[in-house]
Residue frames as a rotation matrix with the C-alpha (Angstrom) as fourth column:
MET 1
0.582 0.813 0.000 0.00
0.813 -0.582 -0.001 0.00
0.000 0.000 -1.000 0.00
SER 2
-0.068 -0.593 0.802 1.31
0.554 -0.691 -0.464 3.44
0.830 0.413 0.376 -0.92
SER 3
-0.659 -0.256 -0.708 2.22
0.746 -0.340 -0.572 5.99
-0.094 -0.905 0.415 1.74
CYS 4
-0.912 0.355 0.203 -0.34
-0.260 -0.887 0.383 8.36
0.316 0.296 0.901 0.19
TYR 5
0.006 0.960 -0.281 -3.21
-0.219 0.276 0.936 6.26
0.976 0.056 0.212 1.53
GLN 6
-0.465 -0.018 0.885 -4.47
-0.885 0.036 -0.464 5.83
-0.023 -0.999 -0.033 5.05
GLN 7
-0.990 0.099 -0.099 -5.52
0.097 0.995 0.022 2.37
0.100 0.012 -0.995 6.03
GLY 8
-0.387 0.921 -0.037 -9.22
0.778 0.305 -0.548 1.95
-0.494 -0.242 -0.835 5.32
ALA 9
-0.079 0.335 -0.939 -9.48
-0.223 -0.924 -0.311 5.24
-0.972 0.185 0.148 3.38
LEU 10
0.410 0.326 0.852 -10.87
0.708 0.475 -0.522 5.12
-0.575 0.818 -0.036 -0.13
GLU 11
0.957 -0.067 0.281 -9.57
0.131 -0.766 -0.629 8.52
0.257 0.639 -0.725 -1.22
PRO 12
0.047 -0.996 -0.071 -5.88
0.778 0.081 -0.623 9.45
0.626 -0.026 0.779 -1.41
VAL 13
0.771 0.101 -0.628 -4.70
0.556 -0.588 0.588 11.62
-0.310 -0.803 -0.510 1.45
PRO 14
0.783 -0.512 0.352 -2.59
-0.083 -0.648 -0.757 14.63
0.616 0.564 -0.550 0.44
VAL 15
0.503 -0.721 -0.476 1.00
0.863 0.387 0.326 14.32
-0.051 -0.575 0.817 1.57
MET 16
0.917 -0.290 -0.273 3.06
-0.233 -0.947 0.221 17.32
-0.323 -0.139 -0.936 2.68
THR 17
0.656 -0.723 0.218 6.24
0.681 0.441 -0.585 17.41
0.327 0.532 0.781 0.61
CYS 18
-0.144 -0.805 -0.576 9.53
0.859 -0.391 0.330 19.19
-0.491 -0.447 0.748 1.21
GLY 19
-0.717 -0.063 0.694 8.51
0.547 -0.669 0.503 21.60
0.433 0.740 0.514 -1.55
ASP 20
0.366 0.914 0.176 5.35
0.477 -0.347 0.808 22.51
0.799 -0.212 -0.563 0.38
ILE 21
0.545 -0.237 -0.804 7.38
0.791 -0.173 0.587 23.20
-0.278 -0.956 0.093 3.52
PHE 22
-0.594 -0.801 0.077 9.76
0.759 -0.526 0.384 25.38
-0.267 0.287 0.920 1.48
ARG 23
-0.405 0.532 0.743 6.79
0.464 -0.581 0.669 27.29
0.788 0.616 -0.011 -0.03
ILE 24
0.648 0.671 -0.360 5.26
0.626 -0.199 0.754 27.84
0.435 -0.714 -0.549 3.42
ILE 25
0.101 -0.701 -0.706 8.52
0.832 -0.329 0.446 29.27
-0.545 -0.632 0.551 4.76
ILE 26
-0.802 -0.363 0.475 8.80
0.586 -0.636 0.503 31.57
0.119 0.681 0.722 1.74
ALA 27
-0.036 0.903 0.427 5.14
0.544 -0.341 0.767 32.62
0.838 0.260 -0.479 2.12
LEU 28
0.501 0.200 -0.842 5.78
0.860 -0.228 0.457 33.81
-0.100 -0.953 -0.287 5.68
PHE 29
-0.251 -0.701 -0.667 8.31
0.508 -0.682 0.526 36.37
-0.824 -0.207 0.527 4.42
ILE 30
-0.764 0.024 -0.645 7.33
-0.520 -0.614 0.593 37.07
-0.382 0.789 0.482 0.78
PRO 31
-0.108 0.827 0.551 3.78
-0.123 0.539 -0.833 35.79
-0.986 -0.158 0.044 0.21
PRO 32
0.640 0.417 -0.646 3.60
-0.666 -0.118 -0.736 36.42
-0.384 0.901 0.202 -3.59
LEU 33
-0.280 -0.818 -0.503 6.74
-0.934 0.352 -0.052 34.37
0.220 0.455 -0.863 -4.16
GLY 34
-0.761 0.071 0.645 5.28
-0.280 0.861 -0.424 31.43
-0.586 -0.503 -0.635 -2.27
VAL 35
0.326 0.940 0.099 2.08
-0.169 0.161 -0.972 31.64
-0.930 0.300 0.211 -4.34
PHE 36
0.397 -0.246 -0.884 4.10
-0.911 -0.224 -0.347 31.97
-0.113 0.943 -0.313 -7.56
THR 37
-0.689 -0.724 -0.033 6.01
-0.724 0.686 0.076 28.78
-0.033 0.076 -0.997 -6.83
GLN 38
-0.541 0.567 0.621 2.68
0.043 0.756 -0.653 26.97
-0.840 -0.327 -0.434 -6.45
VAL 39
0.354 0.871 0.342 0.50
0.488 0.140 -0.862 28.37
-0.798 0.472 -0.375 -9.27
GLY 40
-0.433 -0.548 0.716 2.74
0.900 -0.214 0.380 30.46
-0.055 0.809 0.586 -11.53
LEU 41
-0.991 -0.008 -0.135 1.41
-0.005 -0.996 0.094 33.71
-0.135 0.094 0.986 -13.03
LYS 42
-0.428 0.904 0.018 -2.25
0.621 0.280 0.732 32.81
0.657 0.324 -0.681 -12.63
GLY 43
0.255 0.726 0.639 -5.01
0.082 -0.674 0.734 34.70
0.963 -0.135 -0.232 -10.80
PRO 44
0.855 0.119 -0.505 -4.10
0.493 0.123 0.862 33.83
0.164 -0.985 0.046 -7.19
PHE 45
-0.166 -0.978 -0.127 -0.59
0.986 -0.169 0.014 35.20
-0.035 -0.123 0.992 -7.71
TRP 46
-0.529 -0.031 0.848 -1.87
0.369 -0.909 0.197 38.57
0.764 0.417 0.492 -8.90
VAL 47
0.613 0.774 0.158 -4.41
0.106 -0.279 0.954 38.81
0.783 -0.569 -0.254 -6.06
ASN 48
0.666 -0.416 -0.619 -1.69
0.738 0.242 0.630 38.06
-0.112 -0.877 0.468 -3.54
LEU 49
-0.398 -0.851 0.343 0.71
0.889 -0.450 -0.086 40.51
0.228 0.270 0.936 -5.18
VAL 50
-0.078 0.456 0.886 -1.82
0.095 -0.882 0.462 43.35
0.992 0.121 0.025 -4.88
MET 51
0.897 0.403 -0.184 -2.42
0.191 0.021 0.981 42.49
0.399 -0.915 -0.058 -1.21
TYR 52
0.294 -0.880 -0.373 1.34
0.943 0.204 0.263 42.38
-0.155 -0.429 0.890 -0.63
LEU 53
-0.482 -0.475 0.736 1.89
0.649 -0.758 -0.065 45.74
0.589 0.446 0.674 -2.33
PHE 54
0.449 0.675 0.586 -0.81
-0.072 -0.626 0.776 47.28
0.891 -0.391 -0.232 -0.14
ALA 55
0.862 -0.097 -0.497 0.92
0.495 0.365 0.788 45.75
0.105 -0.926 0.363 2.88
VAL 56
-0.047 -0.977 -0.207 4.36
0.971 -0.094 0.222 47.19
-0.236 -0.191 0.953 2.14
GLY 57
0.297 0.260 -0.919 2.96
0.269 -0.946 -0.180 50.55
-0.916 -0.193 -0.351 1.10
ALA 58
-0.698 -0.646 0.310 4.16
0.450 -0.058 0.891 50.33
-0.558 0.761 0.331 -2.49
LEU 59
-0.298 0.670 0.680 0.77
0.845 -0.146 0.514 51.49
0.444 0.728 -0.523 -3.75
GLY 60
-0.633 -0.047 0.773 0.75
-0.085 -0.988 -0.130 54.49
0.770 -0.148 0.621 -1.44
PHE 61
0.443 0.816 0.372 -1.50
-0.594 -0.044 0.803 52.94
0.672 -0.577 0.465 1.19
PRO 62
-0.619 -0.784 -0.045 0.52
-0.478 0.422 -0.770 51.75
0.623 -0.455 -0.636 4.20
PHE 63
0.471 0.843 0.260 -1.87
-0.804 0.288 0.521 49.09
0.364 -0.454 0.813 5.51
LEU 64
-0.436 -0.791 -0.430 0.92
-0.556 0.612 -0.562 46.88
0.708 -0.006 -0.706 6.86
ALA 65
-0.776 0.089 0.624 -0.86
-0.571 0.321 -0.756 45.91
-0.268 -0.943 -0.198 10.07
VAL 66
0.184 0.951 0.248 -3.97
-0.603 0.308 -0.736 44.70
-0.776 -0.015 0.630 8.23
MET 67
0.710 0.206 -0.674 -2.87
-0.704 0.248 -0.666 43.53
0.030 0.947 0.321 4.79
TRP 68
-0.354 -0.915 -0.194 0.31
-0.884 0.395 -0.250 41.62
0.305 0.084 -0.949 5.69
PRO 69
-0.646 0.125 0.753 -1.48
-0.372 0.810 -0.454 38.89
-0.667 -0.573 -0.476 7.69
ILE 70
0.492 0.870 -0.012 -4.18
-0.392 0.209 -0.896 38.69
-0.777 0.446 0.445 5.02
ALA 71
0.419 -0.424 -0.803 -1.55
-0.873 0.055 -0.485 38.21
0.250 0.904 -0.347 2.29
VAL 72
-0.687 -0.703 0.184 0.19
-0.725 0.643 -0.248 35.50
0.056 -0.304 -0.951 4.35
ILE 73
-0.293 0.668 0.684 -3.10
-0.294 0.618 -0.729 33.69
-0.910 -0.415 0.016 5.11
HIS 74
0.694 0.543 -0.473 -4.08
-0.584 0.041 -0.810 33.84
-0.420 0.839 0.346 1.43
ALA 75
-0.017 -0.797 -0.604 -0.67
-0.927 0.239 -0.288 32.48
0.374 0.555 -0.743 0.41
LEU 76
-0.786 -0.262 0.560 -0.93
-0.518 0.773 -0.366 29.61
-0.337 -0.578 -0.743 2.90
PHE 77
0.173 0.936 0.305 -4.45
-0.360 0.348 -0.866 28.84
-0.917 0.040 0.397 1.68
VAL 78
0.646 0.042 -0.763 -3.30
-0.764 0.031 -0.645 28.68
-0.003 0.999 0.052 -1.94
ILE 79
-0.375 -0.895 -0.243 -0.24
-0.861 0.433 -0.265 26.57
0.343 0.109 -0.933 -1.12
LEU 80
-0.800 0.011 0.599 -2.08
-0.395 0.743 -0.541 24.09
-0.451 -0.670 -0.590 1.10
SER 81
0.133 0.963 0.234 -5.25
-0.303 0.264 -0.915 23.75
-0.943 0.051 0.327 -0.98
ARG 82
0.658 0.081 -0.749 -3.75
-0.751 -0.008 -0.660 23.28
-0.060 0.997 0.056 -4.46
LYS 83
-0.038 -0.656 0.754 -2.35
-0.339 0.718 0.607 19.85
-0.940 -0.233 -0.249 -5.14
């Protein structure tokens, strides 16, 4: 039986890989880069990039206290939900 299956489970269970751990660590510091390594230049990357730019004040709105955690949570969601 493969390590991707739990005993008695009919559906495969997602396995956390070293790449996922690397993406999570990256996402804690630079969320758009973590999302990019997971999905490339698709929609979730651009959404996360806009949130990140708001967080660092690059768009003229210094919302660091609010937008940074939202960008990190979004990045973690994308990384952990897309297999």
